[in-house]
N, C-alpha and C positions, 0 to 999 in steps of 0.2 A: 076873142080871142087875146086884145089886147086888155081889153077888160082882166079878164081871167091871169093872161098875164102880169100886169102889174098887180094885181092882189098877192100873186105867190110871192113877186119882190118885195113886197109890202109885209108880208110876215119874216120875210128873210130878214128884213134890215130890222124891225123889233129884237129874233134873237141875237142875231148880233150886236145889236146897239146895247142890248140890254146890261147892265152893270155887273162887274164879276160875283161879285158877293150874292148877287140875286139868282146867277148861275152856280154857285158854288156855298150853301150856306153856311154845310158841317165844318169845311175849310175854313170857312172865314169863321166862325167863332173859335174855332180851335187856334187860329191865329191870334184872336183876338184874349183869347185866354191867357198863351203864350207870351205875347206882349207885354199883358197885364202882370201877369208872374215875372218876367223880365225886368220889371217896373218895380213890382212888389220887391222883387229880390236883391234890387239896383238899393232901394231905402228904406230896406229889411234893417228892423232893428231892436234882438232881443228883448233890449232895455224895457222896452213898452210893455213887458210882462213881472217886473219890478216887483210893481206894489201888488199886485195878484198874489207871487209867491210870498211877499212878508205876509200878506194878509193872512195866506192859508196857515203859513206855519204858526200863525198867534192864534188863528182860531182853533188848531188842534195842540196847541201848547198850554196858550195861555201864557208864551214869553214875546217878548220883541226880539223880533229878527230883521236885521237890516244886510243889503247888498250895498255898500257903498262904491264900489266898481262897477266894472262890466258884467255882463250877463252874456252867455254868449251858448251858441249849443251845436255840437260839428254831430248833423244828421248821419243817420243811417241804421242798419239793422239794429245796432247799439247804440243808439244817440249818448253823446256827451256833455252836459250840461257843466258849466266851466261857471264860477263866479267870481269875482274881485274883492278884498276887504267885508269877509263878511261877519258877523258877530250874532250873538245868541246873548237873550237878557238871562239875567240872573233870576234867583227866587226872591221876593217883596223883600223877606227878612234879614237880606244880606244887604252889606255894606259894598260890596263888588256891583258894580251894573252889570257887568257880564260876566257871564260863565264860560261863553266859550268863542274864540275868533278866529281868524289864519288870511293869511296875506291871500292866499287864492285855495280853492277848493274847483275839487273835478269827481264828476260821480257820474259812472256809466250806469244808463238801466236797457235791460231787457226789453224788448217790447214783447214777443210772444208768450214769455211768463203773464204777463198783464193780463191777455185772456181770460187766464185759469185766478185770475185773482191772484195773484204770487206778485212779489215785490223782488227779483233779481237783482243786485245792486255788482255787475263782475269787478269793478274798480273802484275805488274810494282814492284820489291823491289829492294829499293835505301837505300844504309849504308854509310853514313858519306857523302851526297853528298852536294855540294855550287856550290850557283847557283848566279850570278849577273847581275842585270837589270839594265841598266842604258843608259841616253838620249844621247844624241848626242849634246856636247858643240855648237857645228855650226849648229844647227837645222838640220833638217830633221828626219829619223825615228831612231827611240832606236834599239841597237844592238837584242832586239829579234825579231827585222824583217830581214828575209835570205832568200835564195832559190829563187826559182820561184812566182812570185806572180800569178801564170793565175790559176785558178780551186782551190778547194779545193780537199784533201785526204780525202776518207771514212774509218779514224779511227777511231774505237770503246774502248770504254776502261771498265774494270769492277772493278777492285780493286788498291789499292797501298796501297806502305808502308813506309813511311819513317823510316830513325834511323839515329838521330843527325844530319837532315839537317841544314841547313843554308843559310839562302837568303838576298841579300843586294841590295839594290834599290837608284842608286846615279845620283843625278840632281845636276850636279854643279852649271852649273848658277843661280839655285835657291836656292845654300846652302843645300841641302837637301842631308844628306846619312841615311839611315834607313837600320838597322840590323837586322835580325828579326832569332832565333832560331826554330827548324818547325820540331814534329816529332809523329809519326800517334799513335792513339789512336785504345784501339779492336773496331774493326768492329762490328755493332750490329749484323751480320749473315755471314757466310760462305762465300757469294760472294759480300756483301755489300761493298761500297768504306769506307775505315778509315778516320774520322774526325782526325783535328791534332789538336794537342796544339803548341801556338804559345807566345812566351815571347823573347823581345826585346826591342830595342831602337834606339837614335841615333839623328839627329839632322832634325831638320823640318822648312825648309825659317828661317835655322842658330839660331834653339831654340832647347835646347834640349829634350828632351821627352822620356818616358818610355812606354809600352803596353805590355800588357798579355789577356791571352784569348783563344777562340776554334774557329775552322771556318770547313767548309765542306772539305773532301780531294780534294787535288789539281787538280786532274783530271778534275773534276766537271768542271775549268775555262775554260776549251775549247768552254764547251755549251754555245755559248751568249744568248741561249733562255732560259734555265733550271736557275733557281735560285743558287742563293749561298749563303749559310746561314752562318752567322758568329755574335762571341758571345765575343766581344772585347773591354779592357776597356785601355783605355790611360791617360797619363797626360803629360803635358809639365810646368812644374814649380809649380804654383798652381792654374793652369787651369787643368778641369779632364774633361772627357767623354769617356761615357759608351754606345758603340752603338749593337745594336742585331735585326737580322732581316736579308733581304736578298739582295745580290748585283746583276745584270744583265749586264752581259760583263765587269766584274771590271777590268781588265785588261785593259782597254784602259776606264772605267771611266764610262761607257758610261749611269747608272741607278741605283738608289738604291731604297729600299723601308725598311728603319729603325727607330727603337726607338728609339732616342738618346737624352742620358742626358746631358746638362752641366752646368760643375759648378762650383767655384774660387772666389777668391776673391777679383775680378773688373772685368765687361765687358772691362774696355781699355787695358787688357793685350791680348784681340784676335787681338789688331791692329799688333801687331810682325807676329803673327801666321798666320793671314787670311786676312791681309790688310784691314781691317771693323775698320774705323776710329770713335770707338763710345766714349763718352766721361766718365770718370771714376765714377765707383758705387760704394754702397758698396756690398759687398758676396753678390751671388746670388747662384741660382739654378734652372734651367729650364729642362722641357721634353716633348719630341715632337716628331711628325713624322718628317724623312729627307728624303727628295728626291730629284732626279736630273731630267730635262727635258731640253736637250740640255746644253747649257749653263747656267742655271736655276737652281741654287740652292735653294731647298724648306726646310723651317720649318714649318712645319702647325701644328696646335692647338698646340701647348703648353701651357704647364700649367707652374706656379712655381713662385719664390717669385725673387725680388731685393731688397735687404736692408730688410726693413719694410716692405717690398708694394707687395702684390698679385700682379702677371702679365701673360696676356691670350694673343691670337692672333695669327697671321700668318707673316710670313716673309720669304723675296727671296733676293738673292743676281745674279743679271747678268753680268756674267764676260767675255760679248762677247763686249762690248766697251774696248773704251782705259783705262778707270776705272773702277772697280767694281760699282755697283749701287745698295745699298739696298733699297727696297722697305717693307714697315713694316704696318700692323695694328692692334695696342697693344687698350687692357682696362685695369679698374683698380679695382676692388668693390672697393676698400679702399686701397688711397696712402698717405704714409709717404711723406709730402711735402720735406722735408730734405734730401729723397735719390735723387731729384734730383739737390744738390745743385753741384754735381761735369759738370752740363750743362750750369755754370756758372764762375767755376773756384774753385767755393768753397769745403766745405769737409760736410759730414756729422755731423749730432748729434751724439753723443758719451755718455757712460755714460751708468748709468741702463736703462735697456730693449731699447738700444738701438742697433744696428747692423752695424758695421765697422771692417774694417780688422787694422792692424797693422796699417801702414802707416798712415791708415786716422786719426786714432787716436793719434800718431803723429802729425800728421798735425795741426788738433784739437786741442791740444795743445798749437803750436804755437799760434793759430788764440786768444785763449782766451788769453796768453798772450800778444799777438799784440793790441796796442793803437785803431788799424783799424777793421771797420765793413765789407765795401765794399771788396769782392774779388780782390786780385790783382794779381792771376795767370796768367799769360799770357795764350791766347789760342796757339794752338799748329799750327801753317799756315799747315807745310808741312801735317798733318793731314786734317785738314780744305778742302787740296786742292786735299785729296790721292783717295778721294770717292765721290760719288754722289750719293742723298739719295732723299726717300718721303717716309715719317713716319709718322702717324697719331697715336695720343695718347689721351684716353679718362677717364680720371678717374671718377666714381661715387659720392665717395666720397673722401674728402682730411683730413686727419691728420696732425694741423696745430696747437699747442696748444698756439702759441703765437701771432697767425696771423689767422683772422676771416672767410678763405675759406671752400667752400663750394664742390664746383668741378671742372674739365678743360676739355677743349678741345684743342688743340693744333695739328697744322697741318705743318711739317719741310720741306721745301725743299729745298736742299742742288747740286748745280752744280757748278764744275770748281772753289770750293771757293766762291760763293756768296751763303750765307744763308739766306731763308726766312722764319720768322716764320708768317704765314699768315693762319690760324688767333691764336692769343695766348690769349684765353680768358678763366676767371675766373669767378667762383660764388664767391662773397665775400658780408656776411652779408646780406643774402635775397637779395641782388642786383647782377649787373655783370660788370664785367673791361672786355671791348672788345678790343684788340691793335692788332698792327701790327710791326711786328721788321724786319728791312734787313739790313744784316751785310756785307760789301762787301772785304772781304779776299783775292782780287787777285793782292793786290797790299800787299810791304811789314810792311804797317800800317791800320790797319782795320776801315774804316770809317762805321759808325752803324748810323741806324733813327729808333727812336721809336714814334709811337702814338697810343695812348690811349684814351678811353671812359668811362668814369665813370657814371651808372645810377641806382640812387634806392638801395643806400647800405644803412642800417642800423643804426642810430647812437647808438643806445643802444649797435645794435652788435660789433661796430667797435673796442668798447675796452673792451672785455667782463673780464678786469681780475679788471676795474675802479670800484667798486660798485655802487659810485656815477652817473655813466654813463648808470647802467646794464638796467633802467627804460627809458632812455633817449627815446625821440618820434623825427621823422625826418630822410628824404630823402636824401643823398647827390649824387649828381652831379659833372661832372667838365672833364676837359679835358685837354691831355699833348701830348704836343708834340716837339722832343727836336733832338737834332743829337749831333753827338761829336767821334773821331779819339783816335783811342789808340786800346793795344790789348788787354787788361784785362778790368774788368765791371767799373774797380774803375777809369781807365783809359779813357774809354769813358766815364763816367758820369762828370769825375776831368777837362773836357776839351769841354762840352758841349753845344750849345745855344738853344735857346727855351723858349717856353711859359710854365708853369704849373700854373691852376687854376681850383678849388675846390669851391663848394658853396652849403647852405642849402636853403632852401625854409621855412613856416613853419613849429613846431612842439615844445614839450615841453622837459625840459630838469630841474634837482637838483635846486631848488632855493639857499640850502644853497651851492651848489657850484660857483654861481654868487656871491653868497655873500663875498665867499673865495676870489674868485680870486679880488671882490673890499677891501678888506680888512675890512669888516663892524661886527667890535666885537660884538656890536650890536644887530646885525642880527644871525650871527652865535650861541654866546650863546642863543638864543631866541628858533631857529629849534634846535640846541642840546637838550637842556631841553623838545621844545614841538614837537618835529618830522617833520623831513622834511615835502617838498611838491612841486609839478614841476607848473613850469612858461612856457608862454607861448614862443616859440623861434619867433620871426619876421624875422631876416632875419642872414643868417652867409655865408662868400668867403671869400676866399684866392688866391690874384692873382700875379704870381712869373713871372719878366723875367728874362732870364735863359742867362749868356753871360760868356762863357771860364769858365763855371763852377761856378760861382756864380750865386745865387736865390735871389733877389731884390725885395720886395715887392712892387708893385703900389698899390694894394691896401690890406686891414685885417681888418676885422672884424667881432663879434659876437653881434648880438643886442635880447636882450631880454627883455620884458616890466620890468623888473627889476635894469636889467645896461646892458651897453655897452662896447664891450671891442673894442678897436683900437688898432691895430700893425703896427710895421714898423722893416725894418730892413734888416739880410741877412742871408743865409744859405749857406756855400760853402762846396761844392763837392767834389770840390779839397782837402779842409784840413778836411774834416767832419766835421766844426765847428759851433755850432749855434750861433748866436746874434741876438736878436728879444729884442723887449720891447714892453708890452702889457699896456695900460693903461686903466685903470677900471674907469668907469663912472657911480656910482650908480645914479638913477632918484627917487629913495627916501632920504627924509634927514635923517641923521644921527650924532648926537657930535660923534660917537666915527671911523666913517668911515674916514680913513689914506687916502683914493684917492690916491694909492701908485701904481706908473709905477711896473710890475713887468719885470726882465732878465730873459731869456731864454739864458742859456751861455751852456758851455762845450764842449762836444762833442757826435758826435752820441752814440758813447759807453756808455758814463757818461754826459748823458744832466742834467741840472741842472734848478731850476724853483725858484727864491728869489724876497723878494721885495728891489727894488732901494730905502733905507731908506736914502737916502743924496737927494733924490726930495721927499719927505715928504712933503706937504702941497703946492707943486706947482701947477700951475692950466695951466701946457701946454696943453695939452688934451684941455681944454677945445675951448681952439683956434683953436681946429678942426673945421671945418663944415664939414656938409652930406655931400659936393659934393667930396670931398675927401677922401672920402669911397664908392663910386660908385661902382658895381661890372661890370666887361665888361661885354659888350651887346651878347658878342659869349654866356658868361656862362650863363647870363638871360634863353635865351633858353631851357635851359637845367635844369634847376627847376624845381621842382614841388611845384608852389609858395602856390597853394590852396585858397579857396574860400575871397571873400571878400575884401570890399574898403581899407582895412588895412591892405594889404598883402606883408608888408618888403618890400625884394626886388623886386619883382612886382610893387611896390606903392610909397611910399617915396624916396628909394632909387635910382632908375629909372627916377625921375623928376632932 
């Protein structure tokens, strides 16, 4: 009994004396793990993983990646990885060692999508990031192209927060250096991508500019199919642009759908900015849809003003060729004619009610002080050869107080320095002038050819400010064919050769005007006291030969039933001087008729008409025969002669 009892007591002693870990091995293991975890957590440092992370990034991108500060991870279903003093290396060809840096970067990573091989980043927060985007000066890809080019990683983003960001775009060959500050605005919703405010500037094609505005979250730039909204204003000197709308694949400039407002002091200022060789204009403001299709940039359905003219239409620029190709279809309901002065090297009118910039005001003052009328500003040969163009402009009405212009239809073709205006048509005094102009600027000296046909110009409308001609009746026709060399309008005309002829068939004109031309004092007094009346015009014509800028009369006459005026002399296009003699031959008898020749002299700017008193009483004009004033046969075919046997030009003068 004692032995059995002592045996039982011994087993019980072993059970009670066995150590706790042996009695509870599972609990012991858990305790050990807990202690180890506690110790590990106490000494854990995520910086241990900086090296492996840096090596992984370099292996995948081929660029150096450094974490200069602490690396930390906030664990959870969406761990947030944060790193300080991060930097990402640049392309080997770049002079700048780093493409991107940030004082601090935080990236949230969703775990569950990783099981589906998707990367979802619910949050990216960047503090003081710096990003350099630059093109390769030697050609090839920009520094934003790196790593393997095979398939795309399925990465999704939710929101981004940028504080005190800075982006620089550098294109050295094109002398472009854009620097923009970027900061996130408040997001509309918790999980929404916050838009950013942008402000900056720099150089575009070596032209200084500034910009400010807002844009959608930069994360949306990655999605090429999603529209990227912007609202940005930019200024380069006196040129301003306001773009609002959406971009598609903006990093590669593939697509646009923007409402773009352009304004400035002169469309000619677009040449250094965009390479568009547009002639100088008065201040302008245009607003239309701006888009891109491949290599063609469109500016559609724009409306606005250029100077004092309204302007509407569509334009596009094709950049796929060796020169930009501008195509435009323009209309104006009311065109102020002096707004086109820049096309011929002139300046628009200034003063009350006229629109011009400060430089044009100064040029106009110089022009007013000059004794010359014809534009002497030379064309810029470099600009004429810098682009090609196909432009149509139609003006329904023209505002030109000193000219009887009604409307205009012009079609300009420019290719490699060869300019063609075909047609260049004007409605003039209820008739029309149809012309063609060819300017060859492919050599250092421009060679120009101009051909024009005049038809049906109303005599009474040609001189609206001359009271005695307002009620005149007659249709004027004519032909102009000249060619010359020179790089300005003045030089072209001053060297021109060719023919100029205008004429009129039957019509009516003020008798008082004819008596004044014949200096018949008795008849002048009679019409002043008793009132003027109209007399028939039988024929009128002027035929000039042009040689080296000098117009010389071949025949010049104005024949009415009361008086015939016969002229001769020259008009110098080179010197802008007039030297014509008009000999009146009144057909009625009067004791007070002086029969005095009239001298037309002076300059284009200050012409003068005076009687040649030294020739009073001379009968030189009587010696003139009708055969010496016969109109050219080519002109006769264009005149509206009217019916009847006594049809002036068509009868007597044709014999």
